[in-house]
Structures are given as C-alpha cells and as structure tokens.
C-alpha positions in Angstrom: 5.0 -18.5 -9.5 3.7 -20.4 -12.5 0.0 -21.0 -13.0 -1.2 -24.5 -12.3 -1.6 -26.6 -9.2 -0.1 -24.8 -6.2 0.6 -26.7 -3.0 -1.8 -26.0 -0.2 0.9 -24.5 2.0 2.1 -22.1 -0.7 -1.5 -21.0 -1.3 -2.1 -20.4 2.4 1.1 -18.4 2.7 0.3 -16.3 -0.4 -3.2 -15.7 0.8 -2.0 -14.7 4.3 0.5 -12.2 2.8 -2.2 -10.6 0.6 -4.7 -10.4 3.4 -2.2 -8.9 5.8 -1.1 -6.2 3.2 -4.7 -5.2 2.6 -5.7 -5.1 6.3 -2.6 -3.2 7.3 -3.1 -0.6 4.6 -6.8 -0.1 5.5 -6.0 0.0 9.2 -3.3 2.7 8.7 -5.6 4.8 6.5 -8.6 4.5 8.8 -6.7 5.3 11.9 -4.8 8.2 10.3 -8.0 9.7 8.9 -9.9 9.3 12.1 -7.2 11.2 14.0 -7.1 13.8 11.3 -10.8 14.6 11.6 -10.7 14.5 15.4 -13.2 11.7 15.9 -13.1 9.0 18.6 -13.7 5.3 17.8 -17.1 5.6 19.4 -18.1 8.4 17.0 -17.2 6.3 14.0 -18.8 3.2 15.5 -22.1 5.1 15.8 -21.9 6.3 12.2 -21.3 2.8 10.8 -23.7 1.0 13.1 -21.0 -1.0 14.8 -19.2 -1.1 18.2 -16.2 0.8 19.4 -14.3 -2.5 19.8 -15.0 -3.4 16.1 -13.6 0.0 15.0 -10.6 -0.6 17.2 -10.1 -4.0 15.7 -10.3 -2.6 12.1 -7.7 0.0 13.0 -5.4 -2.7 14.3 -5.8 -4.9 11.2 -7.6 -7.5 13.2 -10.5 -9.8 12.0 -11.9 -10.3 8.6 -14.0 -7.3 7.7 -16.6 -7.6 5.0 -16.7 -5.3 2.0 -19.7 -3.7 3.5 -17.9 -2.9 6.7 -14.9 -1.5 4.8 -17.2 0.6 2.6 -19.2 2.0 5.7 -15.9 2.8 7.5 -14.5 4.6 4.4 -17.7 6.6 3.9 -17.9 7.6 7.5 -14.3 8.9 7.3 -14.7 10.6 3.9 -12.4 8.2 2.2 -12.4 6.4 -1.2 -11.1 2.8 -1.4 -9.4 1.7 -4.5 -8.1 -1.8 -5.2 -5.2 -2.4 -7.5 -4.5 -5.8 -8.9 -1.2 -6.6 -10.5 1.1 -9.5 -11.1 3.4 -10.5 -8.3 7.0 -9.7 -8.9 9.1 -12.9 -8.9 12.2 -13.0 -6.7 15.1 -15.0 -8.0 17.5 -16.7 -5.6 
C-alpha cells in the first residue's frame, strides 16, 4: 500500500486487522500463562484491580483494553510485553 490518501474503508479494514492480531496475541498469551501458573480469572482480577468478567473478556480478545490494563495484566502474570512494528508485506495478485 502506497503512502498517501487511503480510502476510509481501506483504513478501517487495515485498522481492524491490526487490532485483531494484537488482541488475539495478547489473549492467547494471557490465557496460557494464567493456566500455567494455576490462577483463576478472579485471582488475576483481584491483582489488577478489575473484575473477573474483564479478565475473561481480555482472554477472549474482546473489548478495547488500555495500555494500563495490558501492563497490569502482564505484570500480574509475570509477562513482558513487546511490540514489533514492521512494514506490511505486499501481496500481488
């Protein structure tokens, strides 16, 4: 995709793909780690000052968590979060 004016629909689709990839990755790691340490959702919720339903939503890649929520969840689970930014590979048809 070339830089410049991007159609609103294209931007919305690209944004949704990026968001889904981030949320799915976080959800899988959070769930896996919680299972690994033998904690229940309520235990983690108490540690991060949230509700069990919020922890459940995070583990299902639901909602729009803040950076603060992600950081608290990662800290409670003994995880480090890294973000990698790289150019999108272009597919030719």
